[in-house]
N, C-alpha and C positions, 0 to 999 in steps of 0.2 A: 350260455351266456350270449345274446345277441347283438354283434360289433361293427358297426359299418365306418369306413375311411373315406374320408371327403380328398381326394388328391389329383389332381392333374400333371399332364405330361406334354408338352408339344415340342415343333420346333426351335419355338423361343424358349420354353420355361426348362427343356432337355427333359433327363430320366431321372437322374437320381432320387427326385422325391419319390415317386414311384417304387422305386429298386426299395428303398429304404422301410416302407411302409410295408413294400411286401414280404421282406425281413420279418420284420413286425408278425405281420399275418401268418406267416406259417407259424410261428411260437405260439401264439395265442390260441391257432386253430388246433393244433400239437395239444394244448391244453384244455383242450373240449367246445372253446368258444365257434360259434357259426360267425361266419364273416362275409363281408360282403365290400363291395367299392361304387361309389358315387364318381364319377368323373365327366368332365364337359368333353365332348366329341371338336378337339381341336383338330387343327393340322400336323401331322406327327404325334398321336398322340398313342401312347400302350395298351389301349382298352383290350384287343386281341390278344398280346401278350399278358395281361392278368386272367383273361376267360382260361386260356391256355394252360395257365398255373391252377385252375379248378375252381377258381370264385365268378359269382357274379357279377356281373358291372352293370348299375344302372348309368344308361349316358344324360346328361346332359344336352340340350339340341344346341349347335355354333351359331350364334347369333351377329356375328361380326358385321355382319349390312346394317344390321336393324340398329347398332350402338356403334356407329364410327366414332366417337366422342371418346370411347375407352383407348382408341390409339394413340390418343394424344397423352401428353407428359402431366403429370398430375404434382401434390404436394408427396403424395405418396409413390413411391417408383415401380413398385410391383402390383399398383391398383387393375392397371391393364391387363395382369394375368389372368383374370377371370373372365375377358372379355364382354362382361355385362357390369352392368353396378352392382351393389355387392346387395343391397334388396333384392333383386330380380333371383339373384344365384341363393340366397336364403331361403327365399317362397319356392322357387324351384326341387330345394335341397330337402325342405319341409314337406312336401308333396309327396316325395318319395320316403321320406319316415314315416309318417301317417299310415300309410299303406302299410308299412311293414311294421308297426307299431304292436307290443312296445319294443323298444329298441333299448339295450341297457346303455351303452356306449359308444357315442360318435367319436373316432381320431380325425383329425385335420390337422394335414403336411399343407402349406399353402401359404405363400408370402402377402397373396392380396386379402386375406383373412383375418379381421380381428375383433375386438369386444363385439362391435354392433351385428356383426353376422351374426356371433356367438348367444349376445343377449338376443336375437331374434328364435335363434333354434331351441335355445336351453329348457322349455316345455316340450320338446320332442323326444329327449333323452334323458337317461338317467344320472349320465355321467359326461362330460367331455374333457378328452384328451386331446392338448397340442403340440405338435411338434414344430418348433424352429429353433433358430441359432442365430436370427439378426437381434434380438432385443432391441426392435425399431418401433415398436406397437403394443396397446397395453391390450391384453385378453382376458374373458372369462370363461375361468376353467378350472377343473378340481384338480389336473395334472398338468404341470409343464414338462418334457421330455426336449432336453439340448444338448446332444453331444461332441458341440465343438468345446475346446481348452479355450479357456478366458481366464485373463487376469483379474478379470471385476465379477467375484462373486455374487456381489449383491445387485446386479444390473437390471434383475425383474422385480424385485421387492418393490419397485412403485406401479408395474406392470402388469400386475397380477393379483387377484385375492389375496389376505392372507392365508387364508384357510388353504389355498393351494399349496400340494405338493411340489415342490419343485425337484429335478432328480436333473444336474445340470454338473456336465465334464464328460472327458473321454473316457471315464470309468462306463457311461451307460450309452456307447459306441451302439448304435443298432447293425450289427455283425452279422451277416449269415453263419450259421454252424460250419460248413466249410473251412472257413476263417482260422477256428477254435480247433479242429482237428489238423489243419496243417498248419498250424503252429506247434503242436508236440513233435513235431517230422522238424522244424527247423534247425540249421546248423548255423552257426555263427559265422557271420561273413567277415572276409578279411580283407575286404576294401578292393581287391583285384576284380575288374570289369571284363568278365569275357561274354555276359549275356542282357541283353535290355530287352527291358517291354516299354513298349510305347502304346497308351492309352490318354486319349482325351475324352471321355464319358462316351454314351451312347449316344449322342447327336452329334457333339462335336462344330458348332455353327460357325467358328471361325478359320477352321480349314488348318486347324493346327499339324495333324498327322500327316499330310501333304508338305507341309513346310519343315517338320522334323526328317520325314523320309530322305528329302533332297539335301538334308544335312549330312546325313549318316550315307548316302550315295559316294560320299569322299572315299577315295580306294583305298586310304588310310584305315577306314572303318572295316575292311572289307572281312576280315577274319571274328567279326563278332557277329553272334546268334542275337537276331532280332526278332520278337514276335512283334506282331501289328493285332492289335485289337479293337474293331470298329461293331456299333450297335445299328440297330437295323433302322434309326430312323438320322442314320448318317446320308448325306444326300451325295455324297463322294465314295462311297463304298465301292462304287465297282471299277472307278478310277484307281483307288488304293491298293486293289485286290489287284488289279491288273502290274502297277508298278511293284506290287511284291512278286510277284512273280517273275520280274525280269531284271531282280536283285538278289544277289547270291545270298545267302543266309540269312533270307528276309522271308517271314513266316505271318500267312494272315489267317486271323480269327473270327468268325464273325457268328455274333450274338449269343455267348459263350456261358458255358452254366460253369468253369472250372477256373477262373481266374485268381482263386488263391493259390492252385497250384502253380498255375505262371508264374506268379507274385513270390511263389516259394523258389522256385528256380531263376529267377533274376536275381541278378548281380546290383542292379540299378536300372533306373525310372526314368522315365521325362511323359508327364502329364498333365492336365489342367486342378486345379486349386479345386475341387466339388467335392463331392460326399466319398468318393473313392480316397480321400486324402488319408480315414481314419483306418481304412483297410490296408496301406502301404505303410502305415505308422505304425501298425497291429502287427505285420511283420516284418518290420524294420527294415524294408526296402527304400535305400535310397534316392533319392528324386530329384530331378531337376522339373521345377513347377513352372507354367507359364499360368498367367491367371485369366482366365475368357469370359468370364460375367463381374459386376461389379463386385456381387454379394460376397467372391471368394476372397479380394481384396482382404477383408481384415485377420480372416484367421492364417490365410498363405502367409503375411507378412510378419505374424505371430512366428506360426512355425518356421521362418527363415533365421529371426532373431533367435530363437532358439536352439538352431543350428539341426536342425532337425531336416531341414531341407533345404534348399538352394535354389529361392527366385529369379527367376530371370527377367520378371516384370509385367506389363499387359500385352497380352498378345500383338494389339496394332502396334506395336514399338519393339516386338522381337522379329530378329530376321533370321534367317537358315544360317546363316553367318556368325552370329550370337550363337545359336544353339552348338552349330559347327566346333566354336569355339570353346564355351563351356562342356561339350563332353571331353575334347584333349586334356582340360586342363584336371577334369576328373581322373580321364585314366593314369596323368601323370601324377596324381597324388592319394594312393590307396588309402594312406592311412586317415586323410579327411573323408575320404567315403565310406570309413567303416565308422568313425566319428560320428557322420552321420546317422548311420544303420541305429547306434547307439543312445544316442539322444530320440530317435522316432519311437521305439521301444517302449524307453524310461517315458516317454510323455504320457502312455496311455494308460498307466495306472493299472489297479485291480478292477479287474471284468465283472462289472453290478447288471449285466445283461437282466439277470434272473429276478432281481430285483424291480425291473421295465414289467416286465410279466406280473408280476406278486403283483405289484400295486394298480395294474389294470384290471387284471381279474379279480381282484377285492373286494370291499367294501364297496356301497353307492360313491362315496366322497373321497374316493380316492385314499383310503387309508387302508392297513394293513396290518 
């Protein structure tokens, strides 16, 4: 089976979309599929990282100077992520698909793509699969995957064809095998905090990592073991590394492949509300969350309301003093931290990741 992913990463988009696509790609490859990626050559992209993982990447050209209009806000807040109009992107993608024909399945993980783009490409592939979590636009696809928790189970009913197979909820979370392996070794957390994990995604565009390190520099926290993780697209990584080296019991980790192990060892986490949310919940890791992008708001608020995380608010309004105060509050309330861990674990439900693979690898219409 020949499967192509259409996904982008950049300083603006972040790395989460590519990382979850790689998780899915690895499992599909293990199931016998031939997998490739189509990505636009945006500043801060992960094309080399994808290639290093063993996948061919077809790079679409970066057109920013030719399409300055895409910098403007539109009625679709994420439309500019393509850096070109949708039809140009669809035509450039179609050209690659025609060269690779026949393509069995096109998997799209992109907030800027909707049914217009998908409809344009439908004759070039046998099946279209969409990964989404916004439910803010219609899609033309055979399968839709949304790993986010939501109280609105019918929110895609008017956005996809009736024949579309909808895999919705945290049971379908796209988690790497290392998380399933580590979960078997997971000890029940008692709420006491001795070790903290700091991770704000691969890019951390709002520089929350440095803000958090400033909060943790209070001598009151000097006995805590702190693991700080940054990705290769973090523009402040050198400054962060230097600060970690100067701070007692603070350890710097760069573009790692052992995140699950760090989460297992941690008693508490401070991070963004992105795709790593479900990794933390899966391992019952209590978290102080800061919203660093608009698309994180809905799910972070939902988890906060359910008691599975504690949200400090939007990054622009969160100071290092607020982080410092919240850490002190958590240190003084182990029962609250323990309850957060329980609720995070409960939120994930039954693991159905294998069903995602079966549906994609199944019949042409996404049924199995």
